[in-house]
N, CA, C and O atoms as a Tinker XYZ file with bonds, in Angstrom:
   268  protein
     1  N     13.459000   -8.015000   -9.153000    73     2
     2  CA    12.857000   -6.925000   -8.387000    64     1     3
     3  C     11.334000   -6.964000   -8.472000    63     2     4     5
     4  O     10.645000   -6.683000   -7.491000    81     3
     5  N     10.809000   -7.315000   -9.655000    73     3     6
     6  CA     9.355000   -7.330000   -9.811000    64     5     7
     7  C      8.711000   -8.329000   -8.851000    63     6     8     9
     8  O      7.592000   -8.114000   -8.384000    81     7
     9  N      9.410000   -9.410000   -8.562000    73     7    10
    10  CA     8.881000  -10.396000   -7.618000    64     9    11
    11  C      8.783000   -9.803000   -6.220000    63    10    12    13
    12  O      7.786000  -10.006000   -5.527000    81    11
    13  N      9.804000   -9.074000   -5.806000    73    11    14
    14  CA     9.811000   -8.452000   -4.475000    64    13    15
    15  C      8.689000   -7.413000   -4.378000    63    14    16    17
    16  O      8.009000   -7.333000   -3.355000    81    15
    17  N      8.495000   -6.627000   -5.426000    73    15    18
    18  CA     7.419000   -5.639000   -5.431000    64    17    19
    19  C      6.073000   -6.337000   -5.284000    63    18    20    21
    20  O      5.209000   -5.875000   -4.538000    81    19
    21  N      5.894000   -7.435000   -5.987000    73    19    22
    22  CA     4.648000   -8.194000   -5.888000    64    21    23
    23  C      4.421000   -8.782000   -4.508000    63    22    24    25
    24  O      3.296000   -8.786000   -4.008000    81    23
    25  N      5.481000   -9.279000   -3.891000    73    23    26
    26  CA     5.369000   -9.848000   -2.542000    64    25    27
    27  C      4.963000   -8.764000   -1.543000    63    26    28    29
    28  O      4.084000   -8.978000   -0.709000    81    27
    29  N      5.605000   -7.610000   -1.632000    73    27    30
    30  CA     5.270000   -6.505000   -0.722000    64    29    31
    31  C      3.858000   -5.999000   -1.011000    63    30    32    33
    32  O      3.138000   -5.630000   -0.083000    81    31
    33  N      3.455000   -5.976000   -2.265000    73    31    34
    34  CA     2.078000   -5.590000   -2.592000    64    33    35
    35  C      1.096000   -6.528000   -1.890000    63    34    36    37
    36  O      0.063000   -6.087000   -1.387000    81    35
    37  N      1.417000   -7.809000   -1.858000    73    35    38
    38  CA     0.571000   -8.764000   -1.140000    64    37    39
    39  C      0.533000   -8.490000    0.353000    63    38    40    41
    40  O     -0.520000   -8.595000    0.980000    81    39
    41  N      1.677000   -8.140000    0.922000    73    39    42
    42  CA     1.730000   -7.803000    2.346000    64    41    43
    43  C      0.886000   -6.558000    2.635000    63    42    44    45
    44  O      0.188000   -6.490000    3.647000    81    43
    45  N      0.961000   -5.594000    1.747000    73    43    46
    46  CA     0.161000   -4.375000    1.908000    64    45    47
    47  C     -1.319000   -4.713000    1.822000    63    46    48    49
    48  O     -2.110000   -4.237000    2.637000    81    47
    49  N     -1.703000   -5.527000    0.850000    73    47    50
    50  CA    -3.101000   -5.915000    0.695000    64    49    51
    51  C     -3.615000   -6.586000    1.968000    63    50    52    53
    52  O     -4.699000   -6.261000    2.452000    81    51
    53  N     -2.837000   -7.519000    2.503000    73    51    54
    54  CA    -3.252000   -8.220000    3.725000    64    53    55
    55  C     -3.331000   -7.255000    4.914000    63    54    56    57
    56  O     -4.248000   -7.348000    5.730000    81    55
    57  N     -2.385000   -6.343000    5.009000    73    55    58
    58  CA    -2.394000   -5.358000    6.086000    64    57    59
    59  C     -3.667000   -4.513000    6.016000    63    58    60    61
    60  O     -4.348000   -4.325000    7.024000    81    59
    61  N     -3.982000   -4.012000    4.834000    73    59    62
    62  CA    -5.171000   -3.176000    4.669000    64    61    63
    63  C     -6.453000   -3.975000    4.878000    63    62    64    65
    64  O     -7.440000   -3.446000    5.391000    81    63
    65  N     -6.439000   -5.228000    4.489000    73    63    66
    66  CA    -7.610000   -6.084000    4.696000    64    65    67
    67  C     -7.884000   -6.261000    6.190000    63    66    68    69
    68  O     -9.036000   -6.332000    6.619000    81    67
    69  N     -6.813000   -6.330000    6.966000    73    67    70
    70  CA    -6.949000   -6.507000    8.418000    64    69    71
    71  C     -7.248000   -5.186000    9.136000    63    70    72    73
    72  O     -8.112000   -5.135000   10.011000    81    71
    73  N     -6.536000   -4.124000    8.765000    73    71    74
    74  CA    -6.619000   -2.846000    9.492000    64    73    75
    75  C     -7.642000   -1.865000    8.922000    63    74    76    77
    76  O     -8.093000   -0.968000    9.634000    81    75
    77  N     -8.008000   -2.017000    7.676000    73    75    78
    78  CA    -8.982000   -1.110000    7.061000    64    77    79
    79  C     -8.360000   -0.048000    6.181000    63    78    80    81
    80  O     -8.741000    0.096000    5.020000    81    79
    81  N     -7.408000    0.699000    6.718000    73    79    82
    82  CA    -6.714000    1.719000    5.924000    64    81    83
    83  C     -5.426000    2.103000    6.629000    63    82    84    85
    84  O     -5.201000    1.746000    7.786000    81    83
    85  N     -4.586000    2.837000    5.913000    73    83    86
    86  CA    -3.300000    3.291000    6.458000    64    85    87
    87  C     -2.747000    4.368000    5.549000    63    86    88    89
    88  O     -3.131000    4.472000    4.384000    81    87
    89  N     -1.843000    5.168000    6.089000    73    87    90
    90  CA    -1.122000    6.135000    5.260000    64    89    91
    91  C      0.154000    5.464000    4.750000    63    90    92    93
    92  O      0.546000    4.396000    5.222000    81    91
    93  N      0.784000    6.110000    3.786000    73    91    94
    94  CA     2.056000    5.575000    3.278000    64    93    95
    95  C      3.071000    5.428000    4.407000    63    94    96    97
    96  O      3.737000    4.398000    4.514000    81    95
    97  N      3.191000    6.444000    5.242000    73    95    98
    98  CA     4.165000    6.378000    6.341000    64    97    99
    99  C      3.846000    5.258000    7.317000    63    98   100   101
   100  O      4.755000    4.602000    7.826000    81    99
   101  N      2.570000    5.033000    7.580000    73    99   102
   102  CA     2.196000    3.920000    8.464000    64   101   103
   103  C      2.614000    2.582000    7.858000    63   102   104   105
   104  O      3.136000    1.718000    8.563000    81   103
   105  N      2.387000    2.406000    6.553000    73   103   106
   106  CA     2.767000    1.152000    5.903000    64   105   107
   107  C      4.273000    0.931000    5.968000    63   106   108   109
   108  O      4.731000   -0.177000    6.247000    81   107
   109  N      5.036000    1.981000    5.713000    73   107   110
   110  CA     6.498000    1.871000    5.752000    64   109   111
   111  C      6.951000    1.455000    7.146000    63   110   112   113
   112  O      7.794000    0.571000    7.296000    81   111
   113  N      6.386000    2.097000    8.160000    73   111   114
   114  CA     6.761000    1.811000    9.546000    64   113   115
   115  C      6.307000    0.412000    9.980000    63   114   116   117
   116  O      7.094000   -0.350000   10.541000    81   115
   117  N      5.050000    0.079000    9.723000    73   115   118
   118  CA     4.489000   -1.188000   10.185000    64   117   119
   119  C      5.069000   -2.395000    9.455000    63   118   120   121
   120  O      5.305000   -3.434000   10.072000    81   119
   121  N      5.299000   -2.272000    8.158000    73   119   122
   122  CA     5.820000   -3.400000    7.380000    64   121   123
   123  C      7.339000   -3.495000    7.436000    63   122   124   125
   124  O      7.923000   -4.501000    7.032000    81   123
   125  N      7.976000   -2.433000    7.942000    73   123   126
   126  CA     9.439000   -2.390000    8.052000    64   125   127
   127  C     10.114000   -2.665000    6.700000    63   126   128   129
   128  O     11.025000   -3.485000    6.583000    81   127
   129  N      9.627000   -1.947000    5.697000    73   127   130
   130  CA    10.151000   -2.051000    4.333000    64   129   131
   131  C     10.662000   -0.683000    3.894000    63   130   132   133
   132  O     10.191000    0.337000    4.398000    81   131
   133  N     11.619000   -0.642000    2.962000    73   131   134
   134  CA    12.095000    0.647000    2.451000    64   133   135
   135  C     10.957000    1.437000    1.788000    63   134   136   137
   136  O     10.079000    0.862000    1.144000    81   135
   137  N     10.990000    2.740000    1.958000    73   135   138
   138  CA     9.940000    3.609000    1.420000    64   137   139
   139  C      9.757000    3.398000   -0.087000    63   138   140   141
   140  O      8.625000    3.314000   -0.563000    81   139
   141  N     10.842000    3.312000   -0.828000    73   139   142
   142  CA    10.755000    3.156000   -2.281000    64   141   143
   143  C     10.009000    1.882000   -2.656000    63   142   144   145
   144  O      9.229000    1.875000   -3.608000    81   143
   145  N     10.244000    0.812000   -1.916000    73   143   146
   146  CA     9.595000   -0.461000   -2.191000    64   145   147
   147  C      8.100000   -0.386000   -1.887000    63   146   148   149
   148  O      7.287000   -0.916000   -2.644000    81   147
   149  N      7.735000    0.265000   -0.792000    73   147   150
   150  CA     6.318000    0.439000   -0.452000    64   149   151
   151  C      5.644000    1.301000   -1.514000    63   150   152   153
   152  O      4.525000    1.000000   -1.931000    81   151
   153  N      6.299000    2.356000   -1.952000    73   151   154
   154  CA     5.732000    3.226000   -2.980000    64   153   155
   155  C      5.478000    2.451000   -4.271000    63   154   156   157
   156  O      4.408000    2.570000   -4.867000    81   155
   157  N      6.453000    1.661000   -4.700000    73   155   158
   158  CA     6.285000    0.873000   -5.924000    64   157   159
   159  C      5.150000   -0.138000   -5.774000    63   158   160   161
   160  O      4.368000   -0.339000   -6.703000    81   159
   161  N      5.061000   -0.764000   -4.619000    73   159   162
   162  CA     4.036000   -1.777000   -4.391000    64   161   163
   163  C      2.642000   -1.166000   -4.325000    63   162   164   165
   164  O      1.687000   -1.743000   -4.845000    81   163
   165  N      2.519000   -0.011000   -3.693000    73   163   166
   166  CA     1.228000    0.692000   -3.661000    64   165   167
   167  C      0.848000    1.113000   -5.082000    63   166   168   169
   168  O     -0.318000    1.028000   -5.469000    81   167
   169  N      1.829000    1.562000   -5.847000    73   167   170
   170  CA     1.569000    1.916000   -7.243000    64   169   171
   171  C      1.043000    0.735000   -8.036000    63   170   172   173
   172  O      0.125000    0.880000   -8.843000    81   171
   173  N      1.618000   -0.423000   -7.808000    73   171   174
   174  CA     1.162000   -1.647000   -8.467000    64   173   175
   175  C     -0.305000   -1.897000   -8.111000    63   174   176   177
   176  O     -1.138000   -2.123000   -8.989000    81   175
   177  N     -0.607000   -1.853000   -6.816000    73   175   178
   178  CA    -1.978000   -2.106000   -6.366000    64   177   179
   179  C     -2.949000   -1.067000   -6.934000    63   178   180   181
   180  O     -4.070000   -1.404000   -7.315000    81   179
   181  N     -2.516000    0.193000   -6.988000    73   179   182
   182  CA    -3.363000    1.255000   -7.526000    64   181   183
   183  C     -3.607000    1.033000   -9.017000    63   182   184   185
   184  O     -4.734000    1.168000   -9.493000    81   183
   185  N     -2.560000    0.694000   -9.742000    73   183   186
   186  CA    -2.685000    0.470000  -11.190000    64   185   187
   187  C     -3.633000   -0.683000  -11.489000    63   186   188   189
   188  O     -4.367000   -0.648000  -12.477000    81   187
   189  N     -3.618000   -1.685000  -10.651000    73   187   190
   190  CA    -4.489000   -2.847000  -10.826000    64   189   191
   191  C     -5.901000   -2.599000  -10.287000    63   190   192   193
   192  O     -6.771000   -3.461000  -10.416000    81   191
   193  N     -6.132000   -1.436000   -9.688000    73   191   194
   194  CA    -7.460000   -1.083000   -9.198000    64   193   195
   195  C     -7.833000   -1.724000   -7.872000    63   194   196   197
   196  O     -9.016000   -1.866000   -7.561000    81   195
   197  N     -6.822000   -2.117000   -7.077000    73   195   198
   198  CA    -7.078000   -2.778000   -5.795000    64   197   199
   199  C     -7.136000   -1.819000   -4.611000    63   198   200   201
   200  O     -7.690000   -2.162000   -3.566000    81   199
   201  N     -6.569000   -0.612000   -4.761000    73   199   202
   202  CA    -6.569000    0.344000   -3.659000    64   201   203
   203  C     -7.003000    1.718000   -4.132000    63   202   204   205
   204  O     -6.899000    2.062000   -5.310000    81   203
   205  N     -7.491000    2.491000   -3.175000    73   203   206
   206  CA    -7.805000    3.900000   -3.392000    64   205   207
   207  C     -6.809000    4.734000   -2.606000    63   206   208   209
   208  O     -6.467000    4.400000   -1.471000    81   207
   209  N     -6.344000    5.821000   -3.213000    73   207   210
   210  CA    -5.403000    6.725000   -2.558000    64   209   211
   211  C     -6.083000    8.052000   -2.284000    63   210   212   213
   212  O     -6.773000    8.602000   -3.142000    81   211
   213  N     -5.880000    8.559000   -1.074000    73   211   214
   214  CA    -6.423000    9.861000   -0.703000    64   213   215
   215  C     -5.427000   10.970000   -0.986000    63   214   216   217
   216  O     -4.355000   10.720000   -1.537000    81   215
   217  N     -5.775000   12.189000   -0.614000    73   215   218
   218  CA    -4.946000   13.361000   -0.922000    64   217   219
   219  C     -3.649000   13.418000   -0.111000    63   218   220   221
   220  O     -3.574000   12.902000    1.004000    81   219
   221  N     -2.635000   14.054000   -0.695000    73   219   222
   222  CA    -1.341000   14.147000   -0.017000    64   221   223
   223  C     -1.384000   14.927000    1.290000    63   222   224   225
   224  O     -0.620000   14.634000    2.211000    81   223
   225  N     -2.271000   15.920000    1.382000    73   223   226
   226  CA    -2.321000   16.706000    2.620000    64   225   227
   227  C     -2.860000   15.893000    3.798000    63   226   228   229
   228  O     -2.818000   16.351000    4.940000    81   227
   229  N     -3.360000   14.701000    3.524000    73   227   230
   230  CA    -3.811000   13.796000    4.574000    64   229   231
   231  C     -2.879000   12.593000    4.716000    63   230   232   233
   232  O     -3.226000   11.610000    5.370000    81   231
   233  N     -1.685000   12.672000    4.097000    73   231   234
   234  CA    -0.692000   11.611000    4.214000    64   233   235
   235  C     -0.915000   10.453000    3.253000    63   234   236   237
   236  O     -0.431000    9.347000    3.492000    81   235
   237  N     -1.639000   10.696000    2.176000    73   235   238
   238  CA    -1.978000    9.650000    1.202000    64   237   239
   239  C     -2.635000    8.439000    1.883000    63   238   240   241
   240  O     -2.065000    7.348000    1.877000    81   239
   241  N     -3.811000    8.619000    2.461000    73   239   242
   242  CA    -4.477000    7.456000    3.043000    64   241   243
   243  C     -4.800000    6.429000    1.957000    63   242   244   245
   244  O     -5.200000    6.788000    0.849000    81   243
   245  N     -4.625000    5.167000    2.282000    73   243   246
   246  CA    -4.802000    4.076000    1.340000    64   245   247
   247  C     -5.814000    3.102000    1.913000    63   246   248   249
   248  O     -5.743000    2.741000    3.088000    81   247
   249  N     -6.756000    2.677000    1.082000    73   247   250
   250  CA    -7.723000    1.673000    1.490000    64   249   251
   251  C     -7.993000    0.728000    0.324000    63   250   252   253
   252  O     -7.778000    1.071000   -0.839000    81   251
   253  N     -8.461000   -0.453000    0.657000    73   251   254
   254  CA    -8.801000   -1.418000   -0.375000    64   253   255
   255  C    -10.092000   -1.016000   -1.073000    63   254   256   257
   256  O    -10.994000   -0.446000   -0.459000    81   255
   257  N    -10.166000   -1.317000   -2.352000    73   255   258
   258  CA   -11.398000   -1.119000   -3.099000    64   257   259
   259  C    -12.341000   -2.245000   -2.711000    63   258   260   261
   260  O    -11.977000   -3.418000   -2.792000    81   259
   261  N    -13.541000   -1.899000   -2.293000    73   259   262
   262  CA   -14.542000   -2.906000   -1.929000    64   261   263
   263  C    -15.254000   -3.371000   -3.190000    63   262   264   265
   264  O    -15.784000   -2.566000   -3.955000    81   263
   265  N    -15.259000   -4.656000   -3.388000    73   263   266
   266  CA   -15.906000   -5.230000   -4.572000    64   265   267
   267  C    -17.081000   -6.069000   -4.202000    63   266   268
   268  O    -17.741000   -6.627000   -5.078000    81   267
């Protein structure tokens, strides 16, 4: 399972690199992945310091950390 989470995290990273930002629901819809898997993968990216998460009242907007 950890491999699948990592693969989806990579897909999310590439999506955000191309599009700029997205909400959790947008990622689930655009990547056509189960919500739980997207949530775990975003958590991985957040824990590693690769993404920033916005407030829930805005749909948890997600963007890449600019380095």
